[in-house]
C-alpha atoms as a printed R data frame, in Angstrom:
    type eleno elety resid chain resno       x       y      z
1   ATOM     1    CA   UNK     A     1 144.496  -4.637 57.392
2   ATOM     2    CA   UNK     A     2 143.476  -4.026 61.006
3   ATOM     3    CA   UNK     A     3 141.754  -7.049 62.582
4   ATOM     4    CA   UNK     A     4 139.886  -7.392 65.881
5   ATOM     5    CA   UNK     A     5 139.368 -10.443 68.070
6   ATOM     6    CA   UNK     A     6 136.251 -10.371 70.245
7   ATOM     7    CA   UNK     A     7 135.792 -12.946 72.972
8   ATOM     8    CA   UNK     A     8 134.468 -13.198 76.509
9   ATOM     9    CA   UNK     A     9 136.164 -13.535 79.866
10  ATOM    10    CA   UNK     A    10 138.385 -16.304 78.485
11  ATOM    11    CA   UNK     A    11 140.329 -13.591 76.682
12  ATOM    12    CA   UNK     A    12 141.456 -12.287 80.072
13  ATOM    13    CA   UNK     A    13 142.507 -15.711 81.291
14  ATOM    14    CA   UNK     A    14 144.581 -16.375 78.169
15  ATOM    15    CA   UNK     A    15 148.290 -15.506 78.480
16  ATOM    16    CA   UNK     A    16 148.304 -14.591 74.783
17  ATOM    17    CA   UNK     A    17 147.179 -11.027 75.491
18  ATOM    18    CA   UNK     A    18 149.036 -10.403 78.764
19  ATOM    19    CA   UNK     A    19 151.630  -8.019 77.286
20  ATOM    20    CA   UNK     A    20 149.348  -6.197 74.839
21  ATOM    21    CA   UNK     A    21 148.918  -2.443 75.208
22  ATOM    22    CA   UNK     A    22 145.830  -1.151 77.003
23  ATOM    23    CA   UNK     A    23 143.770   1.356 75.055
24  ATOM    24    CA   UNK     A    24 140.556   3.223 75.897
25  ATOM    25    CA   UNK     A    25 138.328   4.490 73.109
26  ATOM    26    CA   UNK     A    26 135.696   7.175 73.690
27  ATOM    27    CA   UNK     A    27 132.618   6.780 71.492
28  ATOM    28    CA   UNK     A    28 129.260   8.534 71.402
29  ATOM    29    CA   UNK     A    29 127.812   5.383 72.987
30  ATOM    30    CA   UNK     A    30 130.351   5.175 75.817
31  ATOM    31    CA   UNK     A    31 133.982   4.387 76.618
32  ATOM    32    CA   UNK     A    32 135.446   1.030 75.593
33  ATOM    33    CA   UNK     A    33 138.606  -0.652 76.883
34  ATOM    34    CA   UNK     A    34 140.570  -2.794 74.409
35  ATOM    35    CA   UNK     A    35 144.072  -4.219 74.066
36  ATOM    36    CA   UNK     A    36 146.228  -3.717 70.994
37  ATOM    37    CA   UNK     A    37 149.392  -5.064 69.410
38  ATOM    38    CA   UNK     A    38 150.468  -3.967 65.966
39  ATOM    39    CA   UNK     A    39 147.478  -4.225 63.645
40  ATOM    40    CA   UNK     A    40 145.490  -6.421 66.032
41  ATOM    41    CA   UNK     A    41 142.844  -5.405 68.571
42  ATOM    42    CA   UNK     A    42 141.562  -7.658 71.376
43  ATOM    43    CA   UNK     A    43 138.196  -6.950 72.993
44  ATOM    44    CA   UNK     A    44 136.476  -8.606 75.940
45  ATOM    45    CA   UNK     A    45 132.830  -8.120 75.026
46  ATOM    46    CA   UNK     A    46 131.897  -8.073 78.729
47  ATOM    47    CA   UNK     A    47 134.542  -5.459 79.570
48  ATOM    48    CA   UNK     A    48 138.011  -5.857 81.035
49  ATOM    49    CA   UNK     A    49 137.311  -3.927 84.241
50  ATOM    50    CA   UNK     A    50 133.737  -4.698 85.254
51  ATOM    51    CA   UNK     A    51 132.278  -7.774 83.582
52  ATOM    52    CA   UNK     A    52 128.768  -7.051 82.344
53  ATOM    53    CA   UNK     A    53 126.140  -9.789 81.900
54  ATOM    54    CA   UNK     A    54 125.121 -10.429 78.288
55  ATOM    55    CA   UNK     A    55 121.924  -8.354 78.317
56  ATOM    56    CA   UNK     A    56 123.793  -5.318 79.732
57  ATOM    57    CA   UNK     A    57 126.718  -5.219 77.267
58  ATOM    58    CA   UNK     A    58 127.069  -1.939 75.375
59  ATOM    59    CA   UNK     A    59 127.241  -3.537 71.935
60  ATOM    60    CA   UNK     A    60 126.964  -0.260 70.060
61  ATOM    61    CA   UNK     A    61 129.938   1.195 71.918
62  ATOM    62    CA   UNK     A    62 132.007  -1.949 71.357
63  ATOM    63    CA   UNK     A    63 131.454  -2.000 67.606
64  ATOM    64    CA   UNK     A    64 131.779   1.776 67.231
65  ATOM    65    CA   UNK     A    65 135.131   1.615 69.044
66  ATOM    66    CA   UNK     A    66 136.405  -0.935 66.529
67  ATOM    67    CA   UNK     A    67 135.308   1.310 63.673
68  ATOM    68    CA   UNK     A    68 137.097   4.300 65.200
69  ATOM    69    CA   UNK     A    69 140.263   2.212 65.510
70  ATOM    70    CA   UNK     A    70 140.109   1.432 61.798
71  ATOM    71    CA   UNK     A    71 139.250  -2.253 62.138
72  ATOM    72    CA   UNK     A    72 138.109  -3.845 58.874
73  ATOM    73    CA   UNK     A    73 137.777  -7.497 59.846
74  ATOM    74    CA   UNK     A    74 136.509  -9.137 63.046
75  ATOM    75    CA   UNK     A    75 136.959 -12.662 64.401
76  ATOM    76    CA   UNK     A    76 134.624 -13.605 67.245
77  ATOM    77    CA   UNK     A    77 134.802 -16.440 69.759
78  ATOM    78    CA   UNK     A    78 131.669 -17.083 71.822
79  ATOM    79    CA   UNK     A    79 130.729 -19.478 74.606
80  ATOM    80    CA   UNK     A    80 127.672 -21.537 73.686
81  ATOM    81    CA   UNK     A    81 125.502 -24.424 74.744
82  ATOM    82    CA   UNK     A    82 124.829 -27.272 72.336
83  ATOM    83    CA   UNK     A    83 121.243 -28.228 71.484
84  ATOM    84    CA   UNK     A    84 122.430 -31.402 69.737
85  ATOM    85    CA   UNK     A    85 123.856 -34.578 71.219
86  ATOM    86    CA   UNK     A    86 126.146 -34.690 68.165
87  ATOM    87    CA   UNK     A    87 127.966 -31.513 69.288
88  ATOM    88    CA   UNK     A    88 129.364 -32.313 72.754
89  ATOM    89    CA   UNK     A    89 130.976 -29.910 75.229
90  ATOM    90    CA   UNK     A    90 134.563 -29.218 74.260
91  ATOM    91    CA   UNK     A    91 133.707 -28.843 70.572
92  ATOM    92    CA   UNK     A    92 134.968 -25.843 68.628
93  ATOM    93    CA   UNK     A    93 132.506 -24.784 65.942
94  ATOM    94    CA   UNK     A    94 132.147 -22.164 63.236
95  ATOM    95    CA   UNK     A    95 128.737 -20.641 62.538
96  ATOM    96    CA   UNK     A    96 127.572 -19.792 59.035
97  ATOM    97    CA   UNK     A    97 124.333 -18.112 60.135
98  ATOM    98    CA   UNK     A    98 122.413 -16.977 63.193
99  ATOM    99    CA   UNK     A    99 118.961 -16.193 64.612
100 ATOM   100    CA   UNK     A   100 117.844 -13.764 67.294
101 ATOM   101    CA   UNK     A   101 114.528 -12.193 66.219
102 ATOM   102    CA   UNK     A   102 115.500  -9.087 68.205
103 ATOM   103    CA   UNK     A   103 117.996  -7.320 65.918
104 ATOM   104    CA   UNK     A   104 120.487  -4.743 67.176
105 ATOM   105    CA   UNK     A   105 121.065  -1.765 64.892
106 ATOM   106    CA   UNK     A   106 122.588   1.688 64.722
107 ATOM   107    CA   UNK     A   107 119.477   2.754 62.794
108 ATOM   108    CA   UNK     A   108 116.586   3.828 65.024
109 ATOM   109    CA   UNK     A   109 114.639   6.283 62.888
110 ATOM   110    CA   UNK     A   110 113.629   4.218 59.862
111 ATOM   111    CA   UNK     A   111 113.186   0.714 58.507
112 ATOM   112    CA   UNK     A   112 116.310  -0.980 57.220
113 ATOM   113    CA   UNK     A   113 116.518  -3.409 54.308
114 ATOM   114    CA   UNK     A   114 119.895  -4.649 55.557
115 ATOM   115    CA   UNK     A   115 120.042  -8.463 55.699
116 ATOM   116    CA   UNK     A   116 123.213  -9.704 57.450
117 ATOM   117    CA   UNK     A   117 125.403 -12.471 56.058
118 ATOM   118    CA   UNK     A   118 128.403 -14.004 57.839
119 ATOM   119    CA   UNK     A   119 131.208 -14.213 55.289
120 ATOM   120    CA   UNK     A   120 133.738 -16.222 57.367
121 ATOM   121    CA   UNK     A   121 136.637 -15.042 55.153
122 ATOM   122    CA   UNK     A   122 139.319 -16.364 57.514
123 ATOM   123    CA   UNK     A   123 137.675 -19.702 58.285
124 ATOM   124    CA   UNK     A   124 139.492 -22.034 55.911
125 ATOM   125    CA   UNK     A   125 142.893 -20.464 56.519
126 ATOM   126    CA   UNK     A   126 142.436 -20.707 60.289
127 ATOM   127    CA   UNK     A   127 141.268 -24.315 60.005
128 ATOM   128    CA   UNK     A   128 144.369 -25.049 57.982
129 ATOM   129    CA   UNK     A   129 146.646 -23.501 60.597
130 ATOM   130    CA   UNK     A   130 144.937 -24.805 63.728
131 ATOM   131    CA   UNK     A   131 145.779 -28.099 65.392
132 ATOM   132    CA   UNK     A   132 142.190 -28.269 66.683
133 ATOM   133    CA   UNK     A   133 139.199 -29.796 64.924
134 ATOM   134    CA   UNK     A   134 136.615 -27.165 63.958
135 ATOM   135    CA   UNK     A   135 133.055 -28.150 63.082
136 ATOM   136    CA   UNK     A   136 131.631 -25.885 60.373
137 ATOM   137    CA   UNK     A   137 128.265 -24.858 58.953
138 ATOM   138    CA   UNK     A   138 126.489 -24.439 62.289
139 ATOM   139    CA   UNK     A   139 123.649 -22.048 63.162
140 ATOM   140    CA   UNK     A   140 123.755 -19.885 66.299
141 ATOM   141    CA   UNK     A   141 120.552 -18.992 68.148
142 ATOM   142    CA   UNK     A   142 120.614 -16.058 70.552
143 ATOM   143    CA   UNK     A   143 118.392 -15.738 73.587
144 ATOM   144    CA   UNK     A   144 118.253 -12.557 75.709
145 ATOM   145    CA   UNK     A   145 119.711 -13.969 78.925
146 ATOM   146    CA   UNK     A   146 120.858 -13.614 81.590
147 ATOM   147    CA   UNK     A   147 119.256 -16.939 82.559
148 ATOM   148    CA   UNK     A   148 119.765 -20.245 80.795
149 ATOM   149    CA   UNK     A   149 117.051 -21.427 78.433
150 ATOM   150    CA   UNK     A   150 114.160 -23.626 79.502
151 ATOM   151    CA   UNK     A   151 113.885 -27.148 78.150
152 ATOM   152    CA   UNK     A   152 110.920 -26.054 76.016
153 ATOM   153    CA   UNK     A   153 112.965 -23.186 74.563
154 ATOM   154    CA   UNK     A   154 115.795 -25.571 73.740
155 ATOM   155    CA   UNK     A   155 113.377 -27.888 71.936
156 ATOM   156    CA   UNK     A   156 112.060 -24.908 69.957
157 ATOM   157    CA   UNK     A   157 115.597 -23.817 69.026
158 ATOM   158    CA   UNK     A   158 116.320 -27.307 67.725
159 ATOM   159    CA   UNK     A   159 113.083 -27.319 65.723
160 ATOM   160    CA   UNK     A   160 113.971 -23.952 64.172
161 ATOM   161    CA   UNK     A   161 117.317 -25.311 62.974
162 ATOM   162    CA   UNK     A   162 119.667 -23.973 65.633
163 ATOM   163    CA   UNK     A   163 122.761 -25.970 66.557
164 ATOM   164    CA   UNK     A   164 124.135 -23.894 69.421
165 ATOM   165    CA   UNK     A   165 122.661 -21.264 71.726
166 ATOM   166    CA   UNK     A   166 124.191 -18.222 73.379
167 ATOM   167    CA   UNK     A   167 123.406 -14.707 74.570
168 ATOM   168    CA   UNK     A   168 125.800 -12.344 72.762
169 ATOM   169    CA   UNK     A   169 126.951 -13.148 69.247
170 ATOM   170    CA   UNK     A   170 123.882 -12.134 67.222
171 ATOM   171    CA   UNK     A   171 123.907  -8.642 68.734
172 ATOM   172    CA   UNK     A   172 127.560  -8.238 67.770
173 ATOM   173    CA   UNK     A   173 127.076  -9.678 64.313
174 ATOM   174    CA   UNK     A   174 124.159  -7.362 63.520
175 ATOM   175    CA   UNK     A   175 126.195  -4.260 64.319
176 ATOM   176    CA   UNK     A   176 129.508  -5.473 62.882
177 ATOM   177    CA   UNK     A   177 127.941  -6.372 59.559
178 ATOM   178    CA   UNK     A   178 125.763  -3.257 59.459
179 ATOM   179    CA   UNK     A   179 128.944  -1.184 59.715
180 ATOM   180    CA   UNK     A   180 130.408  -3.023 56.710
181 ATOM   181    CA   UNK     A   181 133.093  -4.989 58.572
182 ATOM   182    CA   UNK     A   182 133.737  -8.599 57.543
183 ATOM   183    CA   UNK     A   183 133.105 -11.291 60.126
184 ATOM   184    CA   UNK     A   184 134.453 -14.756 60.931
185 ATOM   185    CA   UNK     A   185 132.589 -16.541 63.726
186 ATOM   186    CA   UNK     A   186 133.735 -19.300 66.090
187 ATOM   187    CA   UNK     A   187 132.095 -20.766 69.179
188 ATOM   188    CA   UNK     A   188 133.330 -22.900 72.060
189 ATOM   189    CA   UNK     A   189 130.739 -25.407 73.254
190 ATOM   190    CA   UNK     A   190 130.944 -25.263 77.037
191 ATOM   191    CA   UNK     A   191 127.852 -27.279 77.917
192 ATOM   192    CA   UNK     A   192 124.825 -29.135 76.661
193 ATOM   193    CA   UNK     A   193 121.781 -26.873 76.729
194 ATOM   194    CA   UNK     A   194 119.072 -27.538 79.302
195 ATOM   195    CA   UNK     A   195 117.460 -30.915 78.716
196 ATOM   196    CA   UNK     A   196 119.913 -32.204 76.113
197 ATOM   197    CA   UNK     A   197 121.040 -35.645 77.298
198 ATOM   198    CA   UNK     A   198 119.010 -34.889 80.462
199 ATOM   199    CA   UNK     A   199 121.440 -32.071 81.190
200 ATOM   200    CA   UNK     A   200 120.569 -29.824 84.117
201 ATOM   201    CA   UNK     A   201 122.619 -26.691 84.591
202 ATOM   202    CA   UNK     A   202 123.810 -24.690 87.566
203 ATOM   203    CA   UNK     A   203 126.216 -21.760 87.684
204 ATOM   204    CA   UNK     A   204 128.788 -23.902 89.484
205 ATOM   205    CA   UNK     A   205 128.532 -26.683 86.907
206 ATOM   206    CA   UNK     A   206 128.752 -24.177 84.063
207 ATOM   207    CA   UNK     A   207 131.848 -22.516 85.511
208 ATOM   208    CA   UNK     A   208 133.510 -25.898 85.947
209 ATOM   209    CA   UNK     A   209 132.819 -26.763 82.296
210 ATOM   210    CA   UNK     A   210 134.215 -23.405 81.141
211 ATOM   211    CA   UNK     A   211 137.361 -23.988 83.204
212 ATOM   212    CA   UNK     A   212 137.803 -27.442 81.648
213 ATOM   213    CA   UNK     A   213 137.727 -25.881 78.168
214 ATOM   214    CA   UNK     A   214 140.163 -23.063 78.933
215 ATOM   215    CA   UNK     A   215 143.183 -25.037 77.692
216 ATOM   216    CA   UNK     A   216 141.479 -25.493 74.313
217 ATOM   217    CA   UNK     A   217 140.612 -21.790 74.224
218 ATOM   218    CA   UNK     A   218 144.212 -20.842 75.057
219 ATOM   219    CA   UNK     A   219 145.532 -23.017 72.257
220 ATOM   220    CA   UNK     A   220 143.013 -21.709 69.745
221 ATOM   221    CA   UNK     A   221 143.653 -18.054 70.624
222 ATOM   222    CA   UNK     A   222 147.427 -18.536 70.379
223 ATOM   223    CA   UNK     A   223 147.104 -20.123 66.934
224 ATOM   224    CA   UNK     A   224 144.564 -17.495 65.891
225 ATOM   225    CA   UNK     A   225 146.848 -14.598 66.830
226 ATOM   226    CA   UNK     A   226 149.794 -16.206 65.028
227 ATOM   227    CA   UNK     A   227 147.702 -16.464 61.868
228 ATOM   228    CA   UNK     A   228 146.201 -12.978 62.095
229 ATOM   229    CA   UNK     A   229 149.605 -11.364 62.657
230 ATOM   230    CA   UNK     A   230 150.759 -12.925 59.403
231 ATOM   231    CA   UNK     A   231 147.834 -11.563 57.396
232 ATOM   232    CA   UNK     A   232 147.290  -8.174 59.057
């Protein structure tokens, strides 16, 4: 089985993928750059060459490229903010559901009755292999970006039942699941969302928090690849 790993810029900073083969895939939605080794595919959702902000990512091209490569299963790792004091920065979480209210789809000419469900087929096996604690059963809320959420928006997300907030995963999940691929979803909590524990964010502070979590990301990606190579 061919399996893809989708992550953000942390995938470039991780040594795990340094010697993987570069591959460019031409799709009807645009060209996509990925890295491959054996039956595994690694994708930086923002692009390896010119990092795109979340709202500008070509999600259709990314997912179509995976389909053309014969990928059947996808594992995603997303950077998120926590809307709960019980989920501090540095936490690794798995999401069982998500909200966006602005679905992405390959279907533009008719209504769709498709209702996405995250299956998380690799979750328990990965938890069993990983040396890191993984919080499960969380709900991801997507906002459009590229700015951080207001304090009022964060309060609304919490009221709606969201645990973490980000700007990318729901778009990917919509398209991945619509194409019939199975999905396992993980998130790295890089910060408290605006207003949680009186948290105020700046780009410098956010980048510092991401850098602090890179060692955890490196460890998780190394263990993830070891597991996926065994089952691919």
